[in-house]
C-alpha positions in Angstrom: 0.0 0.0 0.0 2.2 2.7 -1.4 -0.4 5.5 -1.1 -1.2 4.9 2.6 0.7 6.9 5.3 1.1 5.7 8.8 0.9 7.7 12.0 4.7 7.5 12.2 5.0 9.1 8.7 2.8 12.0 9.8 4.7 12.4 13.1 8.0 12.6 11.2 6.7 15.0 8.7 5.7 17.4 11.5 8.6 16.8 13.9 11.4 17.4 11.3 10.3 20.9 10.4 9.6 21.7 14.0 13.1 20.5 15.0 14.6 22.7 12.3 12.6 25.7 13.4 13.6 25.1 17.0 17.3 24.9 15.9 17.0 28.1 13.9 15.4 29.9 16.8 18.1 28.7 19.1 20.8 30.0 16.7 19.0 33.3 16.3 18.7 33.6 20.1 22.5 33.1 20.4 23.2 35.7 17.7 21.0 38.2 19.5 22.7 37.6 22.8 26.1 38.2 21.2 24.9 41.3 19.5 23.4 42.7 22.7 26.6 41.9 24.6 28.6 44.0 22.2 26.1 46.8 22.4 26.1 46.7 26.1 29.9 46.9 26.2 29.9 49.8 23.8 27.3 51.6 25.9 29.4 51.1 29.0 32.5 52.5 27.4 30.5 55.4 26.0 29.1 56.3 29.4 32.5 56.0 31.0 34.0 58.3 28.4 31.1 60.8 28.9 31.5 60.8 32.7 35.3 61.4 32.3 34.7 64.3 29.9 32.1 65.8 32.3 34.6 65.7 35.1 37.3 67.3 33.0 34.8 70.1 31.9 33.8 70.7 35.5 37.4 71.0 36.6 38.1 73.4 33.7 35.1 75.6 34.7 36.1 75.7 38.4 39.7 76.6 37.4 38.5 79.4 35.0 36.2 80.9 37.6 39.0 80.9 40.2 41.5 82.4 37.8 39.2 84.9 36.0 36.2 85.7 38.2 35.3 89.0 36.5 35.6 87.6 33.0 33.4 84.6 34.0 30.8 87.0 35.5 30.8 89.0 32.2 30.4 85.9 30.1 27.5 84.7 32.3 25.8 88.1 32.1 26.2 88.2 28.3 24.8 84.7 27.9 21.9 85.6 30.2 21.1 88.7 28.2 21.1 86.7 24.9 18.8 84.1 26.4 16.4 86.9 27.8 16.4 88.6 24.4 15.5 85.4 22.6 12.7 84.7 25.0 11.3 88.2 24.6 11.5 87.9 20.8 9.7 84.6 20.9 7.0 86.0 23.2 6.5 89.0 20.9 6.2 86.9 17.8 3.5 84.7 19.5 1.3 87.8 20.0 
């Protein structure tokens, strides 16, 4: 009976593709884990570099304020005046 399929035939026809799909999913999962590990390492290095740059900038600002207090005050006042002018112009254009 060549045209007749047994239960084992049906089971094999379902189990083989299911096994391949499970294997493919496992491989995809491993690839994703490796990719995320690399991204996590990059993010950590980036954050560390940003923190280091922030500390350097803070030290620079403190040193500049101590060495040149009047110049720092004048720069701060100028920046404040520019910000105030921009805000006033925006409010005027909204009316």
